[in-house]
N, C-alpha and C positions, 0 to 999 in steps of 0.2 A: 609778317610779310608772307606772301604766297610761297609755299614750300613744295607741294606736289599735288597730284590729282590721281584719284582712282575711280573706277566705275562703280556705280551704285550697287551692282550685284557681287562685288568682291566680298568674300566671307572669311571667317576665321578658320574655315576648313583647310586642311593641308594643301588641297588642290588650288585654293584661292578663288577660282571662278568655276565652280562645279555646274552652275546654271548658265554659263556663257556670259555675254555682255549685253547690256541694254542701252549703252551709250548715253547714260545720264551721269555727267561728271560730278564728282564730289571733291571739292577743293579743300586742301589742308593747308593751314598756315602754321608758322613757327614764330614764337615770341623771340625777338632778338635779345631780350634781357635774361629770361629764365630758361629758354629752350623748349617750353611747352609746345607740343604739336596738337592742333585742334582744328575742327571744322565748324562752320556756322550753318552748314546745310540743314541741320535738324532743329535749329532754334525755334522754328514755327510749328514743329510737330506737336500734335496733341496726343493724348493717350490712345485715341482711336487710330492715329497714324502709326504709332509704334506697334500696336497690335496687328494692324492690317499689313504693313509693309516689312516689318522687321521680326517681331516676336510672334510669329504665327506657327501653325502646326507644321508646315513644311520646314521651317527653320529648326524646330525642336526635334523633328524626326529625321532630318537629313544632315544637318550641320552641327548643332549643339546637342549631341547625344547624351551629355551628362546633365542637362538642364532638369529633366524630370525625375532624377533619382540620385545619381552618384554625387554630384556637387552639393546639393542641399544636405544630403546625409553627412558628407565629410565636414561641411561647415557646421552642421549641428553638433558634431562631436567636439569641436572647439568650444562652443557655447556650453555644451553639457559639462565638459571638464571645468570650465570657469564656474558653472553653477554648483558643482560638487565642492569646490573650494569655498564658495560663499555660503553654501547651504541651499539645496534645491527648493525648499519651502519658502525661502526668503526672496527668491527671484520673481520679479514682475517684469517680463521682457517683451520686446517687440522687434520683429525683423523688418526694418525700414527698407522698402524697395524689394520686398520678399517674393515678388512674382507669383508663382504657383502655390505658395503657402506650405511647401513640403518641409522646409526647415522647421517652421513652427509646429507642424504636425508631428514630426519626429520627436521634438522636445516635449510637446504636450503628452504624447503617448508614453513618455518616460517620466511623468510626474512634475514637469516644469511648466509654470504658467507663462505661456509665450503666445503672442498674437502676431499677425502679419498685417502690415500696412504698405501699400504700394501706390504712390502718387502717379505712377506711369501706367498702371493697370486699370482698365475700365471695369474689370470684374471685382476689384478690391472693394469689399463691402464692410469691413470692420469699422465700427464707430469708435474712434479712439479719442474724440474731442475732449472728454473729461478725464481721461486716464493719464497717469504719470508713471514712468517706468524707471527701474534702476539698472536695467541692462538693455542696451540697444545694439543690434547688429545691422550693418549695412555692407553686405558683400556685393562687390561688382556694381556699385551704385554711382559713385561720384564721377566716373568717366562718361556717364549718360546725361548728366544734368548740365543745363546751360548756365546755371547760377550756383556753383559749388558753395559759395558763402551763404547764400539764401537757403540751400538745402541743409547745411550744417545748422543754421538758425532754426529751421523747421524741426530738426532732430532734437536740438537743445530744448525747445519748447515742450517736448514730450517727456523730458527727463525730470525725475524726482530730485530732491536736494543732494543726494549722494547717488552717483551713477557710474557705470562703465559703458563706454562706447567702443565697439569693435568694428573697424573699417578695414576693408581689404580690396585690393585690385592688383593687376599685374603692373610691373614697371617696365619702362623702355630702356633702362640703363644699358648703354653701349650698343643699342640696336638702331639708333637713329643718328645720322651725321649729315653734314652739308654736302658731302661728295657723292652720295648714292640716293637712289629712289627709295621711297618708303617700302620696305620689305617686311617690316614687323607685322605679324599676323593680326595684331589687335587693331591695326588701321584698316578696318573693314566695316562699312556701313551695315 
């Protein structure tokens, strides 16, 4: 059911609307069975649309300041620790939805075989069609996909017979209820 609406220019930035409003409504719905809050506004977006309107230079320089360094470095540390446990030389990994490739770069520079594949990024050029991986990371991916089950199937097709998948995103626990407007910062186109 319809739950709330925000302007297209709402961001995860603490200010919320640092660029003002552009009066393009983004409607959010809430499942009456499980409570999931979602929008259908981007179901038709291509990777070109994501790059042009959302993940562009203005966004990474003014809104998501951790995108180009801090976040992929911290995420890589988790994968690095997992790799030490398994044995660095035994890891054949891929960062699914890895955007700028920094996580894979950090790991590769530290002796771990790790690639990047991003189905949302037009500049993603890794040919992974014949590869199988025993370690897959997908940080901040599933909240962007219009077909989470299909995305998981895509990831599983990349996996070897024995594998580890690391998936992570924020949760909305306790931040969304039926009596208030959507104030959770993640509800931002």
